[in-house]
C-alpha positions as a Markdown table, in Angstrom:
| # | Residue | x | y | z |
|---|---|---|---|---|
| 1 | Met | -6.6 | -42.0 | -26.7 |
| 2 | Lys | -3.6 | -40.3 | -28.1 |
| 3 | Glu | -3.7 | -42.6 | -30.9 |
| 4 | Leu | -7.3 | -41.9 | -31.7 |
| 5 | Ile | -6.7 | -38.2 | -31.9 |
| 6 | Thr | -3.6 | -38.6 | -33.9 |
| 7 | Tyr | -5.5 | -41.0 | -36.5 |
| 8 | Ile | -8.4 | -38.7 | -36.8 |
| 9 | Ala | -6.4 | -35.4 | -37.2 |
| 10 | Gln | -3.9 | -37.0 | -39.8 |
| 11 | Ser | -7.1 | -38.2 | -41.7 |
| 12 | Ile | -8.2 | -34.6 | -42.0 |
| 13 | Val | -5.3 | -32.5 | -42.8 |
| 14 | Asp | -3.1 | -31.8 | -45.9 |
| 15 | Asp | 0.2 | -32.4 | -44.0 |
| 16 | Pro | -0.3 | -35.4 | -41.7 |
| 17 | Glu | 3.4 | -35.3 | -40.6 |
| 18 | Ala | 2.9 | -31.9 | -38.9 |
| 19 | Val | 0.5 | -33.6 | -36.6 |
| 20 | Ala | 1.6 | -33.8 | -33.0 |
| 21 | Val | -0.3 | -34.8 | -29.8 |
| 22 | Thr | 0.9 | -34.3 | -26.2 |
| 23 | Glu | -0.6 | -35.8 | -23.5 |
| 24 | Val | -0.6 | -34.1 | -19.8 |
| 25 | Val | -1.9 | -35.9 | -16.9 |
| 26 | Met | -3.3 | -34.1 | -13.8 |
| 27 | Gly | -4.7 | -36.4 | -11.4 |
| 28 | Asp | -7.6 | -38.4 | -13.0 |
| 29 | Arg | -7.7 | -35.8 | -15.8 |
| 30 | Arg | -6.0 | -36.0 | -19.0 |
| 31 | Ile | -5.3 | -32.9 | -21.4 |
| 32 | Tyr | -4.4 | -33.6 | -24.9 |
| 33 | Arg | -2.8 | -30.8 | -26.9 |
| 34 | Leu | -3.2 | -31.3 | -30.7 |
| 35 | Ser | -0.9 | -29.1 | -33.0 |
| 36 | Val | -1.2 | -29.0 | -36.7 |
| 37 | Ala | 0.5 | -26.9 | -39.5 |
| 38 | Pro | -0.9 | -23.3 | -39.6 |
| 39 | Gly | -2.7 | -24.0 | -43.0 |
| 40 | Asp | -4.6 | -27.0 | -41.6 |
| 41 | Met | -6.0 | -25.5 | -38.4 |
| 42 | Gly | -9.1 | -24.3 | -40.2 |
| 43 | Lys | -9.6 | -28.2 | -41.4 |
| 44 | Val | -9.3 | -29.5 | -38.0 |
| 45 | Ile | -11.7 | -26.8 | -36.3 |
| 46 | Gly | -14.2 | -26.9 | -39.1 |
| 47 | Lys | -17.0 | -24.5 | -39.9 |
| 48 | Gln | -18.4 | -23.1 | -36.4 |
| 49 | Gly | -16.1 | -25.6 | -34.7 |
| 50 | Arg | -18.1 | -28.7 | -35.7 |
| 51 | Ile | -15.1 | -30.8 | -36.4 |
| 52 | Ala | -13.4 | -30.0 | -33.2 |
| 53 | Trp | -16.5 | -30.6 | -31.4 |
| 54 | Ala | -16.9 | -34.0 | -32.9 |
| 55 | Ile | -13.3 | -35.1 | -32.0 |
| 56 | Arg | -14.0 | -34.0 | -28.7 |
| 57 | Thr | -17.2 | -36.0 | -28.5 |
| 58 | Leu | -15.2 | -39.2 | -29.7 |
| 59 | Leu | -12.6 | -38.4 | -27.1 |
| 60 | Arg | -15.1 | -38.2 | -24.1 |
| 61 | Val | -16.6 | -41.4 | -25.2 |
| 62 | Ala | -13.1 | -43.2 | -25.3 |
| 63 | Ala | -12.5 | -41.7 | -22.0 |
| 64 | Ile | -15.6 | -43.0 | -20.4 |
| 65 | Lys | -14.7 | -46.4 | -21.4 |
| 66 | Glu | -11.3 | -46.1 | -19.6 |
| 67 | Asp | -13.1 | -44.5 | -16.6 |
| 68 | Ala | -11.0 | -41.1 | -17.2 |
| 69 | His | -11.7 | -37.5 | -18.0 |
| 70 | Ala | -10.1 | -36.2 | -21.2 |
| 71 | Val | -9.9 | -32.8 | -22.7 |
| 72 | Leu | -8.7 | -31.6 | -26.0 |
| 73 | Glu | -6.8 | -28.4 | -26.7 |
| 74 | Ile | -6.1 | -27.4 | -30.3 |
| 75 | Val | -3.0 | -25.2 | -30.2 |
């Protein structure tokens, strides 16, 4: 799932080398923290948060396939 988030974020931003995803595991819950360049933050979040919401939806679907619970934080 980390690769999925990285791939999506790198496809959206202007500076794909600044994309970093860290994973924190807390029991059966996985928290993914996505960080991008400050100038690309708006592109990852999107208008009214629609792109961030879409990425979170894809992450939830991928997590269900692996029988886990995943959360995305954009920092």
